PASEFI-910381 format. One record per atom (N, C-alpha, C): residue in one letter; atom name; x, y negated, z negated. Coordinates in Angstrom, 2 decimals. Example, Ala and Ser with C-alpha at 12.3 -4.5 7.8 and 13.67 -1.06 7.14 Angstrom:
<rs>
  residuo  atomo        x        y        z
        A      N    13.19     5.69    -7.80
        A     CA    12.30     4.50    -7.80
        A      C    13.20     3.30    -7.80
        S      N    12.85     2.25    -7.08
        S     CA    13.67     1.06    -7.14
        S      C    12.90    -0.03    -7.87
</rs>
This chain:
<rs>
  residuo  atomo        x        y        z
        M      N     2.71   -20.04    -5.13
        M     CA     1.70   -19.55    -3.20
        M      C     0.66   -19.44    -4.66
        S      N    -0.50   -19.98    -3.95
        S     CA    -1.82   -20.34    -4.43
        S      C    -2.90   -18.89    -4.73
        D      N    -3.65   -19.01    -5.56
        D     CA    -4.94   -17.82    -5.29
        D      C    -5.18   -17.90    -4.02
        R      N    -5.88   -18.42    -2.99
        R     CA    -6.31   -17.71    -1.57
        R      C    -5.18   -17.31    -0.77
        T      N    -4.03   -17.74    -1.02
        T     CA    -2.80   -17.43    -0.24
        T      C    -2.59   -15.91    -1.02
        T      N    -2.54   -15.71    -2.19
        T     CA    -2.53   -14.44    -3.01
        T      C    -3.62   -13.58    -2.37
        A      N    -4.72   -13.60    -2.74
        A     CA    -5.77   -13.47    -2.06
        A      C    -5.99   -12.53    -0.72
        F      N    -5.47   -13.27    -0.01
        F     CA    -5.14   -13.03     1.50
        F      C    -4.21   -12.26     1.59
        G      N    -2.87   -12.55     1.10
        G     CA    -2.16   -11.25     1.00
        G      C    -2.40   -10.06     0.56
        D      N    -3.61   -10.14    -0.74
        D     CA    -3.77    -8.81    -1.46
        D      C    -4.54    -7.80    -0.14
        T      N    -5.61    -8.75     0.26
        T     CA    -6.33    -7.83     1.48
        T      C    -5.82    -7.29     2.63
        I      N    -4.31    -8.38     2.94
        I     CA    -3.37    -7.76     4.12
        I      C    -3.01    -6.23     3.43
        G      N    -2.25    -6.83     2.07
        G     CA    -1.50    -5.39     1.84
        G      C    -2.07    -4.12     1.66
        A      N    -3.90    -4.67     1.02
        A     CA    -4.54    -3.28     0.90
        A      C    -4.81    -2.35     2.25
        L      N    -4.99    -3.09     3.21
        L     CA    -5.18    -2.60     4.71
        L      C    -3.78    -2.13     5.13
        I      N    -2.90    -2.62     4.76
        I     CA    -1.81    -2.06     5.33
        I      C    -1.33    -0.35     4.93
        G      N    -1.74    -0.62     2.95
        G     CA    -1.62     0.27     2.73
        G      C    -2.71     1.54     3.04
        L      N    -3.95     1.00     3.26
        L     CA    -4.86     1.93     3.92
        L      C    -4.13     2.71     5.28
        S      N    -4.05     1.83     6.07
        S     CA    -3.61     2.19     7.20
        S      C    -2.46     3.20     7.48
        C      N    -1.50     2.68     6.24
        C     CA    -0.42     3.81     5.86
        C      C    -0.91     5.40     5.84
        A      N    -1.96     5.50     4.72
        A     CA    -2.27     6.88     4.64
        A      C    -2.93     7.56     5.64
        L      N    -3.78     6.54     6.55
        L     CA    -4.73     7.04     7.41
        L      C    -4.18     7.81     8.41
        H      N    -2.86     6.64     8.63
        H     CA    -1.70     7.18     9.98
        H      C    -1.18     8.58     9.28
        C      N    -0.45     8.71     8.06
        C     CA    -0.10     9.90     7.78
        C      C    -0.87    11.12     7.84
        A      N    -2.15    10.99     7.78
        A     CA    -3.14    12.04     8.01
        A      C    -3.30    12.10     8.79
        T      N    -3.39    11.44     9.76
        T     CA    -4.03    11.77    11.37
        T      C    -2.60    12.47    12.08
        V      N    -1.57    11.94    11.31
        V     CA    -0.68    12.21    12.45
        V      C    -0.33    13.83    12.20
        A      N    -0.42    14.18    10.98
        A     CA     0.07    15.82    10.36
        A      C    -1.21    16.73    10.49
        A      N    -2.55    15.86    10.41
        A     CA    -3.82    16.73    10.76
        A      C    -4.34    17.03    11.95
        L      N    -3.79    15.72    12.82
        L     CA    -4.85    15.61    14.26
        L      C    -3.61    14.83    15.00
        P      N    -2.52    15.56    15.50
        P     CA    -1.59    15.16    16.43
        P      C    -2.11    15.16    17.86
        A      N    -2.74    16.43    18.07
        A     CA    -3.27    16.56    19.36
        A      C    -4.50    15.37    19.83
        L      N    -5.40    15.17    18.90
        L     CA    -5.86    14.18    19.15
        L      C    -5.56    12.82    19.29
        L      N    -4.51    12.44    18.89
        L     CA    -3.98    11.24    19.08
        L      C    -3.58    11.05    20.68
        V      N    -2.79    12.27    20.92
        V     CA    -2.56    12.61    22.42
        V      C    -4.01    12.14    23.25
        W      N    -4.91    13.13    23.09
        W     CA    -5.93    13.51    23.85
        W      C    -6.65    11.91    24.09
        A      N    -6.19    11.22    22.81
        A     CA    -6.99     9.57    22.64
        A      C    -6.22     8.26    23.51
        G      N    -5.18     8.68    24.11
        G     CA    -3.71     7.74    24.14
        G      C    -3.03     7.34    23.24
        L      N    -3.14     7.88    22.22
        L     CA    -2.44     7.07    20.58
        L      C    -1.05     7.72    20.52
        A      N    -0.52     8.35    21.56
        A     CA     0.80     8.87    20.94
        A      C     1.55     8.35    20.65
        W      N     1.53     7.33    20.84
        W     CA     2.57     6.43    20.55
        W      C     2.52     5.78    19.11
        A      N     1.58     6.33    18.26
        A     CA     1.18     6.08    16.88
        A      C     2.24     7.24    15.96
        Q      N     2.55     8.27    16.67
        Q     CA     3.36     9.11    16.24
        Q      C     4.97     9.09    16.07
        S      N     5.25     7.77    16.82
        S     CA     6.70     7.33    17.06
        S      C     7.18     6.94    15.48
        E      N     8.70     7.20    15.51
        E     CA     9.41     6.73    14.37
        E      C     9.30     5.39    13.94
        S      N     8.94     4.36    14.86
        S     CA     9.23     3.02    14.56
        S      C     7.89     2.42    14.16
        V      N     6.59     3.32    14.57
        V     CA     5.29     2.62    14.13
        V      C     5.43     3.32    12.63
        E      N     5.88     4.33    12.20
        E     CA     5.97     4.71    10.76
        E      C     6.86     3.97     9.93
        W      N     8.11     3.90    10.36
        W     CA     8.76     2.57     9.97
        W      C     8.53     1.44     9.69
        A      N     7.77     0.79    10.81
        A     CA     7.31    -0.72    10.43
        A      C     5.75    -0.36     9.41
        L      N     5.06     0.44     9.43
        L     CA     4.15     0.64     8.31
        L      C     5.03     0.71     7.12
        T      N     5.91     1.59     6.88
        T     CA     6.28     1.59     5.49
        T      C     6.91     0.09     5.73
        A      N     7.86    -0.41     6.25
        A     CA     8.06    -1.79     6.11
        A      C     7.55    -2.97     5.65
        A      N     6.15    -2.94     6.26
        A     CA     5.54    -3.91     5.82
        A      C     4.76    -3.31     4.54
        S      N     4.79    -2.25     3.77
        S     CA     3.97    -1.90     2.86
        S      C     4.73    -2.65     1.85
        V      N     6.07    -1.88     1.84
        V     CA     7.32    -2.52     0.95
        V      C     7.07    -3.77     0.69
        T      N     7.11    -4.67     1.65
        T     CA     7.19    -6.27     1.99
        T      C     6.10    -6.88     0.95
        F      N     4.82    -6.36     1.68
        F     CA     3.87    -7.38     1.05
        F      C     3.59    -6.57    -0.40
        S      N     3.50    -5.36    -0.73
        S     CA     3.27    -4.85    -2.01
        S      C     4.62    -5.54    -2.75
        S      N     5.60    -5.49    -2.79
        S     CA     7.12    -5.76    -3.63
        S      C     6.50    -7.40    -3.99
        V      N     6.37    -8.51    -2.84
        V     CA     6.34    -9.86    -3.27
        V      C     4.85    -9.80    -4.17
        L      N     3.59    -9.00    -3.90
        L     CA     2.47    -9.24    -4.84
        L      C     2.47    -8.73    -5.82
        A      N     3.04    -7.82    -5.91
        A     CA     3.35    -6.99    -7.16
        A      C     4.24    -7.93    -8.41
        L      N     5.14    -8.59    -7.58
        L     CA     5.76    -9.16    -8.80
        L      C     5.13   -10.77    -8.89
        L      N     4.19   -11.58    -7.79
        L     CA     3.43   -12.55    -8.30
        L      C     2.64   -12.18    -8.90
        G      N     1.50   -11.07    -8.95
        G     CA     0.93   -10.63    -9.68
        G      C     0.94   -10.10   -11.03
        Y      N     2.46    -9.83   -11.59
        Y     CA     2.98    -9.47   -12.59
        Y      C     3.12   -10.63   -13.62
        R      N     3.62   -11.77   -12.61
        R     CA     4.22   -13.10   -13.39
        R      C     2.83   -13.71   -13.71
        K      N     1.99   -13.68   -12.93
        K     CA     0.60   -14.38   -13.50
        K      C    -0.23   -13.80   -14.44
        H      N    -0.61   -12.10   -14.42
        H     CA    -1.28   -11.52   -15.26
        H      C    -0.85   -10.54   -16.49
        A      N     0.71   -10.46   -16.19
        A     CA     1.49    -9.54   -16.60
        A      C     0.45    -8.05   -17.18
        S      N     0.38    -7.62   -16.07
        S     CA    -0.80    -6.14   -16.13
        S      C     0.04    -5.07   -16.21
        S      N     0.68    -4.53   -17.00
        S     CA     1.76    -3.16   -16.95
        S      C     1.18    -2.31   -16.07
        S      N    -0.35    -1.78   -15.83
        S     CA    -1.04    -1.10   -15.20
        S      C    -1.41    -1.36   -13.83
        T      N    -1.02    -2.68   -13.58
        T     CA    -1.30    -2.85   -12.17
        T      C     0.31    -2.76   -11.49
        L      N     1.12    -3.16   -12.21
        L     CA     2.41    -2.89   -11.73
        L      C     3.02    -1.55   -11.45
        A      N     2.58    -0.81   -12.58
        A     CA     2.72     0.65   -12.51
        A      C     2.41     1.26   -11.30
        L      N     0.83     0.85   -10.75
        L     CA     0.41     1.44    -9.66
        L      C     1.34     1.21    -8.28
        F      N     1.79    -0.22    -8.30
        F     CA     2.50    -0.68    -7.45
        F      C     3.90     0.25    -7.25
        V      N     4.48    -0.14    -8.42
        V     CA     5.92     1.08    -8.66
        V      C     5.57     2.56    -8.25
        L      N     4.61     2.99    -8.75
        L     CA     4.27     4.49    -8.05
        L      C     4.10     4.57    -6.78
        G      N     3.05     3.82    -6.29
        G     CA     2.83     3.69    -4.55
        G      C     3.90     3.40    -3.88
        L      N     5.22     2.17    -4.36
        L     CA     6.19     2.18    -3.46
        L      C     7.06     3.17    -3.58
        S      N     6.87     4.17    -4.67
        S     CA     8.08     5.14    -4.91
        S      C     7.62     6.42    -4.07
        A      N     6.55     6.63    -4.03
        A     CA     5.79     7.79    -3.54
        A      C     5.90     7.74    -1.88
        L      N     5.32     6.37    -1.38
        L     CA     5.45     6.19    -0.01
        L      C     7.09     6.30     0.41
        V      N     7.95     5.56    -0.27
        V     CA     9.26     5.89     0.09
        V      C     9.84     7.14     0.28
        F      N     9.57     7.58    -0.85
        F     CA    10.13     9.32    -1.08
        F      C     9.52     9.85     0.02
        G      N     8.26     9.95     0.58
        G     CA     7.65    10.68     1.42
        G      C     8.22    10.53     2.89
        R      N     8.48     9.28     3.09
        R     CA     9.56     9.06     4.39
        R      C    10.66     9.61     4.44
        L      N    11.33     9.39     3.33
        L     CA    13.04     9.93     3.25
        L      C    12.59    11.36     3.50
        A      N    11.85    12.52     2.51
        A     CA    11.58    13.20     2.45
        A      C    11.10    14.00     3.99
        E      N    10.50    13.53     4.63
        E     CA    10.03    13.49     5.87
        E      C    11.21    13.70     6.89
        I      N    12.17    12.86     6.56
        I     CA    13.47    12.45     7.64
        I      C    14.13    13.94     7.17
        S      N    14.25    14.23     5.87
        S     CA    15.09    15.16     5.41
        S      C    14.28    16.96     5.71
        G      N    13.31    16.70     5.97
        G     CA    12.40    17.93     6.42
        G      C    11.93    18.75     5.43
        L      N    11.65    17.97     4.09
        L     CA    11.42    18.77     3.15
        L      C     9.83    18.38     2.84
        P      N     9.27    19.80     2.61
        P     CA     8.13    19.97     2.18
        P      C     7.16    18.63     1.55
        L      N     5.91    18.51     1.75
        L     CA     5.07    17.77     1.23
        L      C     5.40    16.48     1.48
        A      N     6.15    16.09     2.32
        A     CA     6.71    14.68     2.54
        A      C     4.98    14.20     2.87
        T      N     4.20    14.55     3.70
        T     CA     3.30    13.79     4.18
        T      C     1.99    13.52     3.00
        V      N     2.03    14.39     2.22
        V     CA     1.54    14.45     0.93
        V      C     2.15    13.12     0.15
        F      N     2.90    13.01     0.22
        F     CA     3.55    11.88    -1.10
        F      C     3.63    10.31     0.07
        S      N     3.28    10.68     1.33
        S     CA     3.13     9.40     1.98
        S      C     1.59     9.07     2.10
        I      N     0.78     9.82     2.07
        I     CA    -0.62     9.49     1.92
        I      C    -0.57     9.31     0.65
        L      N    -0.26     9.80    -0.48
        L     CA    -0.46     9.45    -1.99
        L      C     0.32     7.89    -1.97
        G      N     1.07     7.75    -1.68
        G     CA     1.80     6.27    -1.65
        G      C     1.00     5.40    -1.09
        G      N     0.43     5.46    -0.13
        G     CA    -0.50     4.43     0.68
        G      C    -1.64     4.17     0.11
        L      N    -2.48     5.31    -0.50
        L     CA    -3.60     5.32    -1.33
        L      C    -3.12     4.36    -2.67
        L      N    -1.93     4.54    -3.20
        L     CA    -1.97     4.20    -4.43
        L      C    -1.46     2.75    -4.23
        L      N    -0.87     2.43    -3.25
        L     CA    -0.66     0.63    -3.05
        L      C    -2.16     0.58    -2.61
        F      N    -2.88     0.96    -2.06
        F     CA    -4.24     0.56    -1.62
        F      C    -4.81     0.22    -2.80
        G      N    -4.92     0.72    -3.86
        G     CA    -5.45     0.66    -5.25
        G      C    -5.09    -0.42    -5.89
        A      N    -3.61    -0.65    -5.87
        A     CA    -2.95    -1.40    -6.52
        A      C    -3.21    -2.70    -6.11
        H      N    -3.64    -2.94    -4.85
        H     CA    -3.54    -4.58    -3.93
        H      C    -5.37    -4.64    -4.63
        I      N    -6.26    -3.62    -4.68
        I     CA    -7.42    -3.89    -5.12
        I      C    -7.44    -4.14    -6.83
        R      N    -6.57    -3.79    -7.35
        R     CA    -6.67    -3.84    -8.82
        R      C    -6.07    -5.27    -8.96
        N      N    -4.92    -5.80    -8.15
        N     CA    -4.29    -6.91    -8.27
        N      C    -5.52    -8.17    -8.02
        S      N    -6.33    -7.96    -6.99
        S     CA    -7.48    -8.67    -6.61
        S      C    -8.42    -8.72    -7.75
        Q      N    -8.56    -7.81    -8.28
        Q     CA    -9.61    -7.77    -9.83
        Q      C    -8.84    -8.29   -10.78
        M      N    -7.62    -8.32   -10.89
        M     CA    -6.95    -9.27   -12.01
        M      C    -6.94   -10.53   -11.78
        R      N    -6.91   -10.97   -10.36
        R     CA    -6.69   -12.60   -10.29
        R      C    -8.41   -13.00   -10.00
        K      N    -9.12   -12.28    -9.48
        K     CA   -10.70   -13.05    -9.90
        K      C   -11.13   -13.14   -11.28
        A      N   -10.42   -11.98   -12.22
        A     CA   -11.02   -12.32   -13.48
        A      C   -10.67   -13.11   -13.83
        S      N    -9.08   -13.49   -13.56
        S     CA    -8.45   -14.93   -14.48
        S      C    -9.09   -16.28   -14.14
        Q      N    -9.50   -16.18   -12.83
        Q     CA   -10.38   -17.42   -12.46
        Q      C   -11.90   -17.65   -12.65
        C      N   -12.49   -16.69   -13.71
        C     CA   -13.73   -16.64   -14.39
        C      C   -13.52   -17.65   -15.77
        P      N   -14.62   -18.77   -15.99
        P     CA   -14.19   -19.69   -16.90
        P      C   -14.47   -18.46   -18.05
        H      N   -13.71   -18.56   -19.51
        H     CA   -13.67   -17.82   -20.36
        H      C   -14.72   -18.69   -21.06
        P      N   -16.06   -17.68   -21.95
        P     CA   -16.49   -18.84   -22.90
        P      C   -15.50   -19.04   -24.07
        S      N   -16.05   -20.30   -24.45
        S     CA   -15.40   -20.81   -25.90
        S      C   -16.06   -20.50   -26.94
        P      N   -15.31   -19.88   -28.46
        P     CA   -15.58   -19.76   -29.14
        P      C   -16.62   -20.43   -29.94
        A      N   -17.64   -19.92   -30.63
        A     CA   -18.60   -20.81   -31.36
        A      C   -18.62   -21.05   -32.33
</rs>
């Protein structure tokens, strides 16, 4: 994948991760507002699974590509933690476990941060390095 494609992917991935976090927070804190605004569909299982699947797909691909190029353990750790928290939160919600929403929001925010970090690593690798004098 070209750097341009990866940059676009990180932008989309960051937006999806942030959307996941905002969706989970809104559905948990303001469900009546969603109904009032005509957005009750946002509370459906299919929307939640679609956001989760999109986050997992984009993040997994870009995490692997980023790690192959930059070998940044900290960026990879952000991706792994974000994916783990998001999937755990989603499964915990299905099981009715407490704090499911907290894990889902945290997962989305970690994925957002991982995509931002991956983008920064990519940009840093494009900068010409000064040659030793």
